[in-house]
C-alpha positions in Angstrom: 85.3 49.7 110.8 82.9 49.7 113.8 84.2 49.5 117.3 81.7 49.3 120.2 83.0 50.1 123.7 81.0 48.2 126.3 80.9 50.0 129.7 78.9 48.3 132.5 77.5 50.7 135.0 75.9 50.8 138.5 75.6 54.2 140.1 78.0 56.1 137.8 76.2 59.4 137.4 79.3 61.3 138.5 81.3 59.8 135.6 78.9 58.8 132.8 78.6 61.9 130.7 82.3 62.6 130.8 83.4 59.0 130.0 81.1 58.7 127.0 82.2 62.1 125.6 85.9 61.1 126.2 85.5 57.8 124.4 83.6 59.2 121.4 86.2 61.9 121.0 89.1 59.5 120.4 88.0 58.1 117.0 85.1 58.3 114.6 84.7 54.5 114.5 84.0 54.3 118.2 80.5 53.8 119.6 79.5 53.3 123.2 77.2 50.6 124.7 76.2 51.2 128.3 75.0 48.1 130.2 73.3 49.5 133.2 72.2 47.3 136.2 69.2 49.5 137.2 71.3 52.2 138.8 69.2 53.9 141.5 71.2 57.1 141.0 69.7 57.7 137.5 72.7 56.7 135.4 70.5 55.1 132.7 68.3 58.3 132.4 71.5 60.3 131.7 72.5 57.8 129.0 69.0 58.0 127.4 69.4 61.7 127.1 72.7 61.2 125.3 71.1 58.6 123.0 68.8 61.3 121.8 71.8 63.4 120.8 74.0 60.8 119.2 73.5 57.5 117.2 76.9 56.4 118.6 75.4 56.0 122.1 73.5 52.8 123.0 71.9 51.6 126.2 71.0 48.2 127.5 69.0 48.3 130.8 68.9 45.3 133.1 66.6 44.5 136.0 69.3 44.7 138.7 72.8 43.9 139.8 73.5 40.7 137.9 77.3 40.7 137.9 80.1 42.1 135.8 80.6 38.9 133.8 77.0 38.7 132.7 77.0 42.4 131.8 79.9 41.9 129.4 78.5 38.6 128.0 75.2 40.4 127.2 77.2 43.3 125.8 79.2 41.1 123.5 76.1 39.7 122.0 74.5 43.1 121.5 77.6 44.6 120.0 78.0 41.8 117.5 74.3 42.1 116.5 75.0 45.8 115.9 77.7 44.8 113.4 80.8 45.5 115.6 84.1 44.5 114.0 85.8 45.0 117.4 84.5 45.2 120.9 86.2 47.0 123.8 85.5 46.5 127.4 86.4 49.2 129.9 85.4 50.8 133.2 83.2 53.9 133.6 85.4 55.5 136.2 88.4 56.7 134.2 90.7 54.2 135.7 91.1 53.1 132.1 92.0 56.3 130.3 90.2 56.6 126.9 93.4 57.9 125.3 94.7 54.4 125.2 92.0 53.4 122.8 94.1 54.8 120.0 97.1 52.6 121.0 94.8 49.6 120.8 93.4 50.5 117.5 96.9 50.9 116.1 97.7 47.3 117.3 94.4 45.8 115.9 96.3 43.8 113.2 98.9 42.4 115.6 96.6 40.2 117.7 93.1 39.1 118.2 92.9 40.5 121.7 94.8 43.6 123.0 95.0 44.0 126.7 95.6 47.4 128.4 98.2 46.1 130.9 99.2 47.4 134.3 102.1 45.0 134.6 103.7 44.5 131.2 106.3 47.2 132.1 106.8 46.9 135.8 103.8 48.1 137.9 101.8 51.0 136.5 99.2 51.8 139.1 98.4 55.1 140.8 96.3 55.8 144.0 96.2 52.2 145.3 97.5 51.3 148.7 100.6 49.1 148.6 98.7 46.1 149.9 96.2 46.3 147.1 99.0 46.6 144.5 100.8 43.6 145.9 97.6 41.5 146.1 96.7 42.3 142.5 100.2 41.8 141.1 100.7 38.4 142.8 97.2 37.3 142.1 98.0 37.8 138.4 101.2 35.8 138.7 99.3 33.0 140.5 96.6 33.0 137.8 99.2 32.9 135.0 100.9 29.9 136.7 97.6 28.0 137.1 96.1 28.7 133.7 99.3 28.7 131.6 98.2 31.8 129.8 101.3 33.9 129.2 99.8 37.3 130.0 101.1 39.5 132.8 97.8 41.2 133.6 95.2 38.5 133.4 92.8 40.4 135.6 92.9 43.5 133.4 89.4 44.9 132.6 90.6 47.0 129.6 90.5 44.9 126.4 90.2 45.4 122.7 88.7 42.2 121.1 88.1 41.2 117.5 84.8 39.7 116.5 86.6 36.6 115.3 88.0 36.0 118.8 84.6 36.4 120.3 83.0 34.1 117.7 85.4 31.3 118.7 84.3 31.3 122.3 81.1 29.6 123.5 80.0 32.3 125.9 77.5 30.0 127.6 80.5 28.2 129.1 81.8 31.4 130.7 80.3 31.4 134.2 82.4 33.8 136.2 80.8 37.1 137.2 83.3 39.0 139.3 87.1 39.4 139.1 87.4 35.9 137.8 85.6 36.8 134.6 88.6 38.6 133.2 90.8 35.6 133.9 88.3 33.2 132.5 87.8 35.2 129.2 91.6 35.4 128.7 91.8 31.6 129.2 88.9 31.1 126.8 90.5 33.3 124.2 93.9 31.6 124.5 92.4 28.0 124.5 90.3 28.7 121.4 93.3 29.8 119.3 93.2 33.6 119.6 96.4 35.6 119.9 96.8 38.0 122.8 99.0 41.0 123.1 99.5 43.5 125.9 100.1 47.2 125.6 101.1 49.3 128.6 98.7 51.6 130.3 98.8 53.7 133.5 96.0 52.6 135.7 94.6 55.3 138.0 92.0 54.5 140.7 88.7 56.3 140.4 88.3 59.8 141.6 84.5 59.8 141.8 82.0 57.1 142.9 82.6 54.0 144.9 84.8 51.0 143.9 83.0 47.7 143.6 86.2 45.7 144.2 87.2 44.0 147.4 89.6 41.3 148.5 86.9 38.7 148.9 86.1 39.1 145.2 89.7 38.6 144.3 90.1 35.6 146.5 87.0 34.0 145.1 88.5 34.4 141.6 91.8 32.8 142.6 89.9 29.7 143.8 87.9 29.6 140.6 90.8 29.5 138.2 91.3 25.8 138.9 88.1 25.1 137.1 88.8 26.9 133.9 91.2 24.3 132.6 88.5 21.6 132.8 86.3 23.4 130.3 86.2 23.4 126.5 85.3 26.9 125.4 85.1 26.2 121.7 81.9 26.9 119.9 
């Protein structure tokens, strides 16, 4: 079994060594693929040093900030080319605790896609202001209503995905790059016949670095969800 964890980065030097070490320590089947958007703080150079120490660390460097969605799409292709049986997507800032990878691995035979969910058991978020929690929670309820996908945390960025689920999706049809990418991929998975299961996590906002999220990105995604149902994502 090979599981490749895709972590997009831009200026994550304060977190990168620690997050890679934490991921690799969870299970021997785990490898890490960093997709770096030409971070000016030297994130990629730090990953290159780790590559020299471990064959389980991979780096894909891009020319600049090309968007979260495109980072994951490129990461999916590279991971599958490297023979991944499962692909994980997660953040570099420890808002997704690597310990939950073991829960996801344990559930790998229960569904094609496992989502680390903030909302499957109430609201499990730390260090967010109330207005951001409410915006996120009700944005998810709105997206669930519009798309019809029965998932409580459609905007979750922590996912464990089988290669079969990815192989059923025509990634060239997935155009979202920001917050909407998470919603669109979940819709693409559901509409192409993949099963989705949520497992609870405690989401903790980053301690180091700067968040790339803002309310404009969220609102853009909520407008975009109307277009998803008009597409056929099948290969």
